[in-house]
C-alpha positions as CSV (number, residue, x, y, z in Angstrom):
1,M,-29.1,23.7,-71.1
2,K,-26.2,22.5,-69.0
3,T,-25.6,23.8,-65.5
4,L,-22.3,25.3,-64.4
5,R,-21.5,22.2,-62.4
6,E,-21.9,19.9,-65.5
7,I,-19.6,22.2,-67.6
8,L,-16.9,22.2,-64.9
9,F,-17.1,18.4,-64.6
10,E,-16.7,18.0,-68.4
11,R,-13.7,20.3,-68.5
12,H,-11.8,18.5,-65.7
13,Q,-12.9,15.0,-66.5
14,A,-9.4,14.3,-67.8
15,A,-7.8,15.2,-64.4
16,W,-9.8,12.5,-62.4
17,P,-7.4,9.6,-63.2
18,K,-4.3,11.7,-62.3
19,L,-5.9,12.8,-59.1
20,D,-6.8,9.2,-58.2
21,V,-3.2,8.1,-58.7
22,I,-1.9,11.0,-56.5
23,R,-4.6,10.1,-53.8
24,Q,-3.5,6.4,-53.8
25,K,0.2,7.3,-53.4
26,A,-0.6,9.7,-50.5
27,L,-2.7,7.2,-48.7
28,A,0.0,4.5,-49.2
29,T,2.7,6.7,-47.7
30,I,0.5,7.7,-44.8
31,A,-0.4,4.0,-44.1
32,S,3.3,2.9,-44.3
33,E,4.5,5.7,-42.0
34,K,1.7,4.8,-39.5
35,S,2.6,1.1,-39.5
36,Q,6.3,1.9,-39.0
37,A,5.5,4.3,-36.1
38,C,3.3,1.6,-34.5
39,S,6.0,-1.1,-34.9
40,I,8.7,1.2,-33.5
41,D,6.5,2.3,-30.5
42,S,5.4,-1.3,-29.7
43,T,9.0,-2.6,-29.8
44,K,10.4,0.4,-27.9
45,K,8.0,0.6,-24.9
46,P,6.3,-2.1,-22.9
47,A,2.6,-1.8,-22.4
48,W,2.8,-0.9,-18.7
49,I,5.1,2.1,-19.5
50,S,2.7,3.4,-22.1
51,A,-0.1,3.1,-19.6
52,L,1.9,5.0,-16.9
53,L,2.7,7.7,-19.4
54,S,-0.9,8.3,-20.2
55,L,-1.5,8.9,-16.4
56,R,1.6,11.0,-15.9
57,W,-0.2,14.3,-15.0
58,H,-2.5,12.5,-12.6
59,L,0.4,10.8,-10.9
60,A,2.4,14.0,-10.7
61,G,-0.5,15.7,-8.9
62,L,-1.0,12.9,-6.4
63,S,2.7,12.8,-5.7
64,A,2.7,16.5,-5.0
65,A,-0.2,16.1,-2.6
66,W,1.5,13.2,-0.7
67,L,4.7,15.2,-0.5
68,L,2.8,18.1,1.0
69,V,1.2,15.8,3.6
70,L,4.6,14.4,4.5
71,I,6.1,17.9,4.9
72,L,3.2,19.0,7.1
73,N,3.4,15.9,9.3
74,S,7.2,16.1,9.7
75,D,6.9,18.6,12.6
76,R,4.7,16.4,14.6
77,S,6.8,13.3,14.2
78,S,9.9,15.0,15.6
79,A,8.2,16.1,18.9
80,P,8.3,13.5,21.7
81,P,4.9,12.1,22.6
82,V,3.3,13.8,25.6
83,F,1.7,11.4,28.2
84,A,-0.7,12.4,31.0
85,Q,1.2,13.2,34.2
86,A,0.1,11.5,37.4
87,S,-1.4,14.2,39.6
88,D,-0.7,14.5,43.3
89,S,-4.0,16.1,44.1
90,S,-6.2,14.7,46.8
91,P,-9.6,13.0,46.1
92,R,-11.4,16.0,47.5
93,Q,-9.7,18.4,45.1
94,L,-10.5,16.0,42.3
95,L,-14.2,15.8,43.3
96,L,-14.4,19.6,43.5
97,A,-12.8,19.9,40.0
98,L,-15.4,17.4,38.6
99,K,-18.3,19.3,40.2
100,E,-17.0,22.6,38.8
101,N,-16.6,21.0,35.3
102,R,-20.1,19.6,35.5
103,R,-21.5,23.1,36.5
104,Q,-19.7,24.7,33.6
105,L,-21.1,22.1,31.2
106,L,-24.6,22.5,32.4
107,D,-24.2,26.3,32.0
108,L,-23.2,25.8,28.4
109,I,-25.8,23.2,27.6
110,E,-28.9,24.3,29.4
111,P,-30.6,27.6,28.4
112,P,-30.6,30.2,31.1
113,A,-33.6,30.2,33.4
114,P,-36.2,32.7,32.2
115,E,-36.7,35.7,34.5
116,P,-40.0,35.6,36.4
117,L,-42.7,37.8,34.9
118,A,-43.5,40.9,36.8
119,V,-46.7,40.4,38.7
120,P,-48.6,43.6,39.5
121,R,-49.2,44.4,43.2
122,R,-52.6,44.5,44.6
123,R,-54.3,47.9,45.0
124,S,-54.5,47.4,48.7
125,E,-50.8,46.9,48.9
126,V,-50.0,50.1,47.0
127,Q,-49.4,53.0,49.4
128,Q,-50.8,56.2,48.4
129,P,-48.6,59.2,49.1
130,A,-49.7,61.3,52.1
131,Q,-51.5,64.4,51.1
132,I,-50.5,67.6,52.8
133,V,-53.3,70.1,53.1
């Protein structure tokens, strides 16, 4: 007994040559269009332009980032540079300022000194309240 598949193949056996001709024509047109498109693209654009076009979104993002950096730095470039002013303070005032600065730094760096532990007094030192009779 024949299967359904074999029956269908026998019925449509005559269509195979026609389908092969149609397939060959379709492939030939696709191949010719592709070769024409490649020849047009290769003659139209140099290789470096096509390489840049493949990176266009990356370059646009980097350009936007650099533009933002330039905008943010534009305020600082317009201000005149500030130089240290020569002070008219005496050496004694300078020495006092340095000592104060050192004291502040030591306060910040060193942990505070722990409070001494409470030592209980001796019994003999404890004064008992006077008793009134």
